[in-house]
N, C-alpha and C positions, 0 to 999 in steps of 0.2 A: 432416605433420599432427600437431598436438599430441595427446599421449596423454590420453584422456578416460576417467576412471574414475567411473561413475555411483555406485557403491557405495563412496565414499571414507569417511574416518574420521567426517565429520560426518553422513553418511547413516546410518552404523552407530550413531553417538551418538544421533541423532534417534530411531531405533528403540528404543534402550535406554531413553531418557528418556520414551518414549510420545508423541512428537510425530509428527504426520501427515506431515511433510516436513522436510528439512534446512533449508528456508528459514526455519524458526522461529529458527534461530541468527542469521540476518541481522537480523530484527526485534529480537532481544535485544541485538545489537551496536549497532544504530541507537539503541535506547532508552537504552542505557548511556551513549552519547555525548551525546544531545540531551534526554533526560528528558521526553519528550512523553506517555508513557503513565502517567498519575497516578491515584491512588485516586479513584473516583467519576466518572471521565471517560467521555464518550460517544464511541465510536470507530466509524467507518464503514470497512469493509475492502472495497475494490474488487478483483474477481477473486480471490475467497477460496479457491477449490478448490485443494488438498484440505482446507485448514483449519489449516495450521501457524501462520499469523499470527494467526488467531482464538484459538488455544490460548494463545499468548503474551499477546495483548492482554487476554483475559479474566482471566488470572492477575494481570496488572498493575493493572487497573482495579478488581478486586474485586467483591464481591456488590452493592455500591451503584452500580457503573458499568454500562455497557451496551456491547456489541459487536454491531453489525449487519453481516453479511456478505452479499455478493451475487456471484453467478456465473452464467454461462450453463449451466454444468454443475452438476447437483444435488449438493449436499454431503451426506455422511453426517451425520445430526442430532447436535446436542449436547444433553445433558441439563441443562446449566447454565441457570438462570433468567435470567442476564445475557447470554445469547447468543440472537440472533434471526437467521434466515436468509431471504433473498429469492432465489428461483430465477427469473432473468430477466435482461434487458438494461437497464442503468441509463439508457440513452438513451430508454427508454420512459417516458412521463410517469407511468404507473401505478406503476412501480418507484420512481421518484424520490419520488412522493407517499407510497408505503408506507414508505420510509426516514424521511421527515419525521414521519410519524405514530408510528412506533416510537420515535423519539427524543423525541417530544412537544416538538419545537422543533429547535434546531440542534445540530450535533456539535462536539466540541472538537478532534477529529483525524480526518483522512481519510488512510488509508494505501493504497498500491497497489503490488502486486508483479506487476501484469499484464504478460503477455508474449504477443505474437502468435506463431503457429506459425512457427518459424524456417525460413528458406529456404536459409541458407548463403551468401546474397548479402549482403555486408556493408552496402552502401548501402540495400538494401531493408529489411533487418532493423532498421537504425538508424532509418530513417524511420518504420517501423511503431511502434517503441518511443516515439518522440517523439509520434506520433499518439495513442497510448494515454495518455501523460502529459498531453497537451493535453485529452483527455477527462476525466481525473482533475481537472485544474484547473477545467474547466467545472463539474464536480460540486462541487468545493470552494467555488466562488464562490456556489453555491446552498445548500449544506448546512452550511458552517462558520460558527460564531459569530465575531464580531470578535475577533481575537487568536488564532484557531485555527491549527492546524499541518497542512500537507500534505506527505506523503512519497511520492515516486514513483521507480520504477526506469526508467532509460534506458540505451541503449547508446552508447558513445563515437562521435562523429562530428560533422560540421559543423553539422547542424541543431540540435544540443543547445545550442550557444552562443546561437542566436536564441531558443530556448525560455527559457533562463536570463534573457535580456534582457527577455522578456515578463513573467517573474515578479517582477522587481525593483521595479516600481511597485505591485505587488499586495500584497507582503509586507514587513514591517519588515526582515527579514533572510532571505537565501537562501544556503544552504550546499550544498556538493557533497562527497560522500565515497565513497571506495572501501572495501570491507569485507574484513577478513581471512577472513570466512566465505564469500566469493564464490569459486567455483571458479577456479583459476588460469588456465584456458583461456577464461574469460568476459571479455567487454569491457564488462560492466555496471557501473554505479555508481548511486548514489542522490542525489536532490536533495531537500532539506528546506526548505520554505518556512515560516518562523516568523512568526506574528503577521499574519494576513490583515487588511487594512485594511477598515474599514466602507465606504469609498468604492468598494472593488473588488467588493463583493457584488452579486449580481443580485437 
C-alpha cells in the first residue's frame, strides 16, 4: 500500500497561509494555468466544505465579484461581502433557485472539487466521481452564462472517456490536467470545460 501522509507539506503550508484546506493550492494551480477566476467574476462552488476553494476564489474575483458556495455540510461563515453560502443539496430546486437569485443572473464559472466517500474499490470510486461530475455539468448547463467555464474533479478510469465525449459538443474547448498539488497517491485529475455554448444551456 502506498504511503499516505495526510499532513504533507501542502497541508502544513495551507495552515500557515490561513487556508481551510490544502485543496486551495489545487485551485490556485488550475487558475494559474487556465485563468478563469477574473476580477468581478461570479463563481459557483459545488461541494464547498470546508471552504478552501471559496477562499481562493474570493481573493481572485475581488470585492466586485461574487462567490456562492453550496454543500450538504454547513460551512463556517465568511465575513466577506462577496461570499454567500447555501446549506443544502443542489439537486433541490430551491437551492438551484437560491443560487440564481444570489447571482442576479448567470455565473461566469462553476467549480467542483466534490468527492463521494471513498470505498477503496477503484471502479466504484471512479464511477462515483463521474456521477458527481455529471451533476456538476447539469448545474453548469443551468447556471453558466454562454462562454462560461466548468471545472470538475474526476478519478481515472474508463467512464471518464465517455464523460469527456459528452462535454465536447457542449464547450468550445475541453482540457484535462493532472496537478502537482494533488497527492502522489491520488488518481484524481481535473477536467476544464471552456466556453459553454448557448445551444447547450437548459
